[in-house]
Every structure is written in structure tokens, then in C-alpha cells.
C-alpha positions in Angstrom: -41.6 30.0 12.0 -43.2 26.6 12.0 -43.9 26.9 8.3 -40.2 27.5 7.7 -39.2 24.5 9.7 -41.8 22.4 7.9 -40.7 23.5 4.5 -37.0 22.8 5.4 -37.9 19.3 6.5 -39.8 18.6 3.3 -36.9 19.9 1.2 -34.5 17.7 3.2 -36.6 14.6 2.6 -37.0 15.4 -1.1 -33.3 15.8 -1.6 -32.5 12.2 -0.3 -33.6 10.4 -3.5 -31.4 12.8 -5.6 -28.4 11.8 -3.6 -29.3 8.1 -3.8 -29.6 8.4 -7.6 -26.1 9.7 -8.0 -24.8 6.8 -5.9 -26.5 4.2 -8.0 -23.9 4.7 -10.7 -21.4 2.6 -8.7 -20.2 -0.5 -10.6 -20.3 -3.8 -8.8 -18.6 -7.1 -9.7 -20.1 -10.5 -9.8 -16.6 -12.0 -9.2 -13.1 -10.8 -8.6 -10.5 -10.8 -11.4 -8.9 -14.3 -11.6 -5.3 -12.8 -11.7 -5.7 -10.5 -8.7 -4.1 -10.9 -5.3 -4.7 -9.2 -2.1 -2.5 -6.5 -0.5 -1.8 -9.0 2.3 0.0 -11.2 -0.2 2.6 -8.3 -0.3 2.3 -6.5 3.0 4.6 -7.8 5.8 6.1 -10.4 3.4 9.8 -11.2 3.2 11.8 -10.1 0.2 14.6 -12.2 -1.1 17.5 -11.7 -3.5 17.9 -14.0 -6.5 20.0 -16.4 -4.4 17.2 -16.9 -1.8 18.8 -14.7 0.8 16.3 -12.6 2.8 17.1 -8.9 2.2 14.1 -7.2 3.7 10.4 -7.1 4.5 7.6 -5.2 2.8 6.5 -2.6 5.4 4.0 -0.7 3.2 2.3 -0.7 -0.2 2.0 2.7 -1.8 -0.9 3.4 -4.1 -1.4 6.6 -6.2 -4.7 8.5 -6.4 -5.9 6.5 -9.3 -5.5 3.2 -7.3 -2.4 2.0 -9.1 0.3 0.4 -6.8 3.4 2.5 -7.4 6.0 1.4 -4.9 6.8 -0.7 -1.8 8.5 0.4 1.4 11.0 -2.3 2.3 12.5 -2.6 5.8 16.1 -3.7 5.8 18.6 -4.5 8.5 18.1 -4.3 12.2 16.8 -6.9 14.6 13.2 -7.1 15.7 12.6 -3.6 14.3 15.6 -2.0 16.1 18.1 -0.4 13.7 15.9 -1.1 10.7 15.9 1.2 7.8 12.9 1.7 5.4 13.6 2.2 1.8 11.3 2.9 -1.2 11.5 0.6 -4.3 9.4 0.7 -7.4 6.7 -1.9 -7.4 8.0 -3.3 -10.7 11.4 -4.1 -9.0 9.8 -6.9 -6.9 8.4 -9.9 -8.6 6.8 -13.1 -7.5 8.4 -16.5 -7.9 7.3 -20.0 -6.8 9.3 -21.8 -4.1 9.0 -25.5 -4.4 6.0 -25.1 -6.7 3.8 -24.4 -3.7 4.4 -21.1 -1.9 5.3 -18.0 -3.8 7.8 -15.5 -2.5 8.8 -11.9 -3.4 12.2 -11.5 -5.1 14.1 -8.4 -5.9 17.3 -8.2 -8.0 19.2 -6.4 -5.3 21.4 -7.2 -2.3 20.8 -6.4 1.3 23.8 -4.0 1.2 22.3 -2.1 -1.8 19.1 -1.6 0.2 21.0 -0.5 3.3 22.8 2.1 1.2 19.6 3.4 -0.4 18.0 6.6 0.9 15.8 6.0 4.0 12.2 7.0 4.6 10.1 7.4 7.7 6.3 7.5 8.0 4.9 10.9 8.9 1.7 10.2 10.8 0.5 13.8 10.5 0.8 14.0 6.7 0.0 10.2 6.4 2.9 9.8 3.9 6.5 8.6 3.7 9.1 11.3 3.8 12.9 11.2 3.5 14.6 10.2 6.7 17.9 12.1 6.7 18.8 10.7 10.2 19.8 7.3 8.9 21.0 8.0 5.3 24.6 7.1 4.7 
């Protein structure tokens, strides 16, 4: 029985370098792309209409399985989170503009009423995804 345990231990030790070799194919960067921004530049940031009226706040950034940002969840309406509705918008619908040539802001070509009338979503913690929220759709 001790030979079997000894052989199993040797096989386990010998398999470690094989695992390490497969992990060595990971690509590392020497610097980050100059045109990249962090998710925190979007997450929890206010969204404005073209007339500089606040219409919502980015509540989540959705990424597909390939790593591409696909959409944003924008919270609209309510006060301090009460009565707020979360809607999904395509990532391309929100763009960055500079305010006073210093701070950039997120702008969407929509009104607050258009967002309020859009289908609502809620976060399902069990499935870890956003699902339609039929309780607040109008």
C-alpha cells in the first residue's frame, strides 16, 4: 500500500511542470493601451442628455464572453435609489464629451422620459445577470 501512495505522490509532483507549461502561454503587456479607460470611468457615472440635463446614472457595465463591452444598465428616476428604474442601453448609445475642456462626461441622445418609458431590468443575484423587471414596466 505504501508503494501505491509513493507512486501517486511522484506522479502528482511530475504533473506540476506540465500544468505550469500550459500557463506560460499567457500574454503580458509592458504598458497599457494609450486609448484605454477603466470601467470606473463609466460605472456609477452620471449620464446627461445633449442639453446637459442629467438623465440617469450607469449602474452596471455588461461584457460579453469575449470581453467586449456590449451595454450599460442606466438607473433613471427616483430619489436616493427609491423608485429608480434600471434600463439597458447599447454601449454605443453613450459617448464621451469634454465639459469645459477638463472633465469628461457621458452623454446619450435621449431624454429622461424616454429612459423612464423603456423596459426595466432587475439584477438576479442567483443567475448573476440582468433580467426583465415586469413589475415596473409601463
